Phi, psi and omega in degrees: 000139176279122173204122177293157184235117179270150172207170180102357179290167180169191180246132183220169177267155176310135175098339177279177179246157178208144177243131176255152178228139177241120175268121182273129180290140183074230182247135179292347180290344179276355183247132183276334184213140174227141186211162170245136175233168176213155176218118176270152177310124179081359179250169172277156175291129182236143180287144178247315189199145181229153177216135179269173182298333180263007175092007179285135180240158177209146187226149170282146186311322186293344181238002185291135182085349175243327183250150177224124177259142178207164176231150175241102182296329180288325179261001182051049178234156172234132183249155169229102175278119180244122180245161175052050181293146181240155179304331180287355178270355178295125184185177167265128186255134188238142174268139182225128182229145178237125180278166178298336176277354170101004178278139184244147181216141178252146165276179188276347178095156175219138186279130173239129183232123179245118181253151181281000000 
């Protein structure tokens, strides 16, 4: 089964940084869109950042300027660098990938906890 695998979650203090990584199955060149989402308890899963196969990025306003999405074609990974973390960033973070054929896949998620 095709499933991206997230890593890098953990517990940090407010103001600190954390970097998440998503290993894409097969070749990252097979995917047109890669994204990071998060879901806090009691909330819907929300998109945070996207990156296309040609490197175009987009961010939701709540993380713009603090989070950076990037991809490494050689390592088949998508990263999310998170700086200036806030307690409200606490959530399970998910990697989401879409192939050029239109198939979409979710990772299993990784927990990020930010304490004040």
